[in-house]
C-alpha positions in Angstrom: -65.8 21.7 49.0 -63.4 24.6 49.4 -61.4 26.1 46.6 -57.7 26.4 47.4 -56.5 29.9 47.3 -52.9 31.2 46.8 -51.4 32.7 49.8 -51.2 36.4 50.1 -47.9 38.1 49.2 -46.2 39.5 52.3 -45.0 43.1 51.6 -42.7 44.4 54.4 -42.0 48.1 54.5 -39.1 49.2 56.7 -39.9 52.8 57.6 -38.0 55.7 59.1 -39.4 58.5 61.3 -40.8 61.5 59.4 -40.2 59.9 56.0 -42.7 61.0 53.4 -41.7 58.3 50.9 -42.4 55.8 53.7 -45.9 57.1 54.3 -46.5 57.2 50.6 -45.4 53.6 50.1 -47.8 52.4 52.9 -50.7 54.3 51.3 -50.0 52.9 47.9 -49.7 49.4 49.1 -52.8 49.6 51.3 -54.8 50.8 48.2 -53.4 47.9 46.2 -54.4 45.5 49.0 -58.0 46.3 48.0 -57.4 44.6 44.7 -54.7 42.0 45.4 -54.1 39.5 48.2 -51.2 41.2 49.9 -50.4 41.4 53.5 -48.7 44.8 54.2 -46.4 44.9 57.3 -44.8 48.1 58.5 -41.5 47.6 60.4 -39.9 50.6 62.0 -36.2 51.0 61.2 -35.6 51.7 64.9 -36.7 48.2 66.1 -34.5 45.1 66.1 -36.1 43.5 63.0 -35.9 46.8 61.1 -32.2 47.2 61.9 -31.5 43.6 60.9 -33.3 44.1 57.6 -31.4 47.3 56.9 -28.1 45.6 57.7 -29.0 42.7 55.4 -30.3 44.6 52.4 -28.4 47.9 52.8 -30.9 50.2 51.1 -29.6 53.6 50.1 -32.9 55.3 51.0 -36.0 54.7 53.0 -38.3 52.9 52.8 -37.0 49.5 52.2 -39.7 47.3 50.5 -39.5 43.6 50.5 -41.9 41.2 48.9 -41.9 37.7 50.5 -38.6 38.6 52.1 -36.9 39.5 48.8 -35.7 43.0 48.0 -38.2 45.0 45.8 -37.2 48.6 46.2 -35.9 51.5 48.3 -36.8 55.1 48.3 -39.9 56.2 46.4 -42.0 53.2 45.6 -42.0 52.5 41.9 -45.7 52.3 40.9 -45.3 50.8 37.5 -42.8 48.2 38.7 -45.3 47.4 41.6 -48.3 47.1 39.3 -46.4 44.8 36.9 -45.2 42.7 39.8 -48.7 42.4 41.3 -50.2 41.6 37.9 -47.7 38.8 37.4 -47.5 37.3 40.9 -50.4 38.4 43.1 -53.8 36.8 43.4 -56.7 39.2 42.8 -59.1 39.8 45.7 -62.3 37.8 45.4 -65.4 39.7 46.5 -68.2 37.6 47.9 -71.9 38.4 47.4 -71.8 40.7 50.4 -69.1 42.8 48.7 -66.6 41.8 51.5 -63.0 41.3 50.4 -61.8 37.8 51.4 -58.1 38.7 51.5 -56.5 39.1 54.8 -54.4 42.3 55.3 -53.0 44.2 58.2 -51.0 47.3 58.8 -48.6 47.5 61.7 
């Protein structure tokens, strides 16, 4: 018998070239992906999907961060807001007896 698990939150980060806030957001999100079931996607602002997301959400600064397609933030990633959101909406990562996280994550 399998136990149903909640789907991972999809966090999309629309990044710009040479953006230190973008690199920082990816780092923070990847560290949080060790504790919560989140799927981190990096989308360059120069690609078609990135341009479309920027046109839709019109962020004043990079990076644009979306959670499950909804606007979360732009500019420096707000750590407290992220922590509060993950605590309220994300499923913690379950570690099996081999200490291998069971949550699927990718970057790129």
